[in-house]
KEMIGU-198139 format. One record per residue (C-alpha): x, y, z. Coordinates in pm, whole numbers. Example, Ala and Ser with C-alpha at 12.3 -4.5 7.8 and 13.67 -1.06 7.14 Angstrom:
! KEMIGU-198139
<vexke><c1>1230</c1><c2>-450</c2><c3>780</c3></vexke>
<vexke><c1>1367</c1><c2>-106</c2><c3>714</c3></vexke>
//
This chain:
! KEMIGU-198139
<vexke><c1>0</c1><c2>-3</c2><c3>-3</c3></vexke>
<vexke><c1>124</c1><c2>346</c2><c3>-89</c3></vexke>
<vexke><c1>26</c1><c2>666</c2><c3>55</c3></vexke>
<vexke><c1>62</c1><c2>1006</c2><c3>-106</c3></vexke>
<vexke><c1>-156</c1><c2>1210</c2><c3>138</c3></vexke>
<vexke><c1>-170</c1><c2>1271</c2><c3>530</c3></vexke>
<vexke><c1>-443</c1><c2>1466</c2><c3>680</c3></vexke>
<vexke><c1>-389</c1><c2>1612</c2><c3>1033</c3></vexke>
<vexke><c1>-705</c1><c2>1679</c2><c3>1221</c3></vexke>
<vexke><c1>-737</c1><c2>1848</c2><c3>1552</c3></vexke>
<vexke><c1>-848</c1><c2>2131</c2><c3>1769</c3></vexke>
<vexke><c1>-753</c1><c2>2488</c2><c3>1677</c3></vexke>
<vexke><c1>-387</c1><c2>2570</c2><c3>1793</c3></vexke>
<vexke><c1>-312</c1><c2>2212</c2><c3>1856</c3></vexke>
<vexke><c1>-7</c1><c2>2225</c2><c3>1638</c3></vexke>
<vexke><c1>-137</c1><c2>2070</c2><c3>1320</c3></vexke>
<vexke><c1>50</c1><c2>2332</c2><c3>1086</c3></vexke>
<vexke><c1>373</c1><c2>2299</c2><c3>1275</c3></vexke>
<vexke><c1>360</c1><c2>1914</c2><c3>1265</c3></vexke>
<vexke><c1>252</c1><c2>1919</c2><c3>889</c3></vexke>
<vexke><c1>568</c1><c2>2148</c2><c3>800</c3></vexke>
<vexke><c1>792</c1><c2>1928</c2><c3>999</c3></vexke>
<vexke><c1>643</c1><c2>1614</c2><c3>846</c3></vexke>
<vexke><c1>658</c1><c2>1744</c2><c3>494</c3></vexke>
<vexke><c1>1034</c1><c2>1832</c2><c3>526</c3></vexke>
<vexke><c1>1111</c1><c2>1485</c2><c3>662</c3></vexke>
<vexke><c1>927</c1><c2>1319</c2><c3>407</c3></vexke>
<vexke><c1>1030</c1><c2>1557</c2><c3>124</c3></vexke>
<vexke><c1>652</c1><c2>1616</c2><c3>54</c3></vexke>
<vexke><c1>477</c1><c2>1942</c2><c3>9</c3></vexke>
<vexke><c1>265</c1><c2>2065</c2><c3>306</c3></vexke>
<vexke><c1>-51</c1><c2>2246</c2><c3>259</c3></vexke>
<vexke><c1>-236</c1><c2>2440</c2><c3>527</c3></vexke>
<vexke><c1>-611</c1><c2>2453</c2><c3>438</c3></vexke>
<vexke><c1>-670</c1><c2>2766</c2><c3>656</c3></vexke>
<vexke><c1>-410</c1><c2>2947</c2><c3>423</c3></vexke>
<vexke><c1>-544</c1><c2>2827</c2><c3>115</c3></vexke>
<vexke><c1>-909</c1><c2>2946</c2><c3>220</c3></vexke>
<vexke><c1>-765</c1><c2>3273</c2><c3>330</c3></vexke>
<vexke><c1>-589</c1><c2>3326</c2><c3>-11</c3></vexke>
<vexke><c1>-909</c1><c2>3235</c2><c3>-181</c3></vexke>
<vexke><c1>-1116</c1><c2>3487</c2><c3>26</c3></vexke>
<vexke><c1>-859</c1><c2>3756</c2><c3>-53</c3></vexke>
<vexke><c1>-900</c1><c2>3685</c2><c3>-419</c3></vexke>
<vexke><c1>-1276</c1><c2>3699</c2><c3>-404</c3></vexke>
<vexke><c1>-1272</c1><c2>4024</c2><c3>-209</c3></vexke>
<vexke><c1>-1061</c1><c2>4183</c2><c3>-479</c3></vexke>
<vexke><c1>-1286</c1><c2>4048</c2><c3>-752</c3></vexke>
<vexke><c1>-1589</c1><c2>4167</c2><c3>-556</c3></vexke>
<vexke><c1>-1453</c1><c2>4527</c2><c3>-559</c3></vexke>
<vexke><c1>-1375</c1><c2>4510</c2><c3>-929</c3></vexke>
<vexke><c1>-1715</c1><c2>4372</c2><c3>-1030</c3></vexke>
<vexke><c1>-1902</c1><c2>4622</c2><c3>-799</c3></vexke>
<vexke><c1>-1704</c1><c2>4913</c2><c3>-949</c3></vexke>
<vexke><c1>-1733</c1><c2>4798</c2><c3>-1307</c3></vexke>
<vexke><c1>-2109</c1><c2>4731</c2><c3>-1302</c3></vexke>
<vexke><c1>-2216</c1><c2>4999</c2><c3>-1043</c3></vexke>
<vexke><c1>-2490</c1><c2>5124</c2><c3>-1282</c3></vexke>
<vexke><c1>-2613</c1><c2>4778</c2><c3>-1381</c3></vexke>
<vexke><c1>-2853</c1><c2>4646</c2><c3>-1116</c3></vexke>
<vexke><c1>-2915</c1><c2>4323</c2><c3>-1287</c3></vexke>
<vexke><c1>-2552</c1><c2>4228</c2><c3>-1311</c3></vexke>
<vexke><c1>-2488</c1><c2>4333</c2><c3>-955</c3></vexke>
<vexke><c1>-2795</c1><c2>4118</c2><c3>-837</c3></vexke>
<vexke><c1>-2655</c1><c2>3818</c2><c3>-1028</c3></vexke>
<vexke><c1>-2312</c1><c2>3868</c2><c3>-879</c3></vexke>
<vexke><c1>-2435</c1><c2>3916</c2><c3>-524</c3></vexke>
<vexke><c1>-2647</c1><c2>3593</c2><c3>-556</c3></vexke>
<vexke><c1>-2352</c1><c2>3389</c2><c3>-702</c3></vexke>
<vexke><c1>-2091</c1><c2>3509</c2><c3>-456</c3></vexke>
<vexke><c1>-2314</c1><c2>3472</c2><c3>-151</c3></vexke>
<vexke><c1>-2198</c1><c2>3216</c2><c3>94</c3></vexke>
<vexke><c1>-2458</c1><c2>3008</c2><c3>273</c3></vexke>
<vexke><c1>-2434</c1><c2>2971</c2><c3>653</c3></vexke>
<vexke><c1>-2596</c1><c2>2716</c2><c3>870</c3></vexke>
<vexke><c1>-2905</c1><c2>2865</c2><c3>1028</c3></vexke>
<vexke><c1>-2874</c1><c2>2969</c2><c3>1384</c3></vexke>
<vexke><c1>-3017</c1><c2>2744</c2><c3>1657</c3></vexke>
<vexke><c1>-3331</c1><c2>2867</c2><c3>1816</c3></vexke>
<vexke><c1>-3283</c1><c2>2908</c2><c3>2198</c3></vexke>
<vexke><c1>-3546</c1><c2>2894</c2><c3>2442</c3></vexke>
<vexke><c1>-3618</c1><c2>3239</c2><c3>2607</c3></vexke>
<vexke><c1>-3471</c1><c2>3256</c2><c3>2948</c3></vexke>
<vexke><c1>-3702</c1><c2>3369</c2><c3>3224</c3></vexke>
<vexke><c1>-3634</c1><c2>3731</c2><c3>3358</c3></vexke>
<vexke><c1>-3478</c1><c2>3785</c2><c3>3686</c3></vexke>
<vexke><c1>-3497</c1><c2>4147</c2><c3>3717</c3></vexke>
<vexke><c1>-3662</c1><c2>4280</c2><c3>4024</c3></vexke>
<vexke><c1>-3909</c1><c2>4471</c2><c3>3814</c3></vexke>
<vexke><c1>-4053</c1><c2>4167</c2><c3>3657</c3></vexke>
<vexke><c1>-4385</c1><c2>4055</c2><c3>3780</c3></vexke>
<vexke><c1>-4362</c1><c2>3756</c2><c3>4011</c3></vexke>
<vexke><c1>-4599</c1><c2>3459</c2><c3>3939</c3></vexke>
//
């Protein structure tokens, strides 16, 4: 069996990037830090966003399409149960 990839998974600040660089040097492999790749991609999208918004500032249709296409979906927030008030002015039941 041959291996050409190793994935390091763990908590934030656990040392994954440090271990990856050291392991890459020892094995003569290239180490990629996903966080760095994502940040580079985000930087590019931010620059492209500014260019598109400036170039098509007067074209509402293009801007609407761009905004829709470049929108990032986020998971919906969990609904939390309201906490009972503990203030002295709250009516007691």
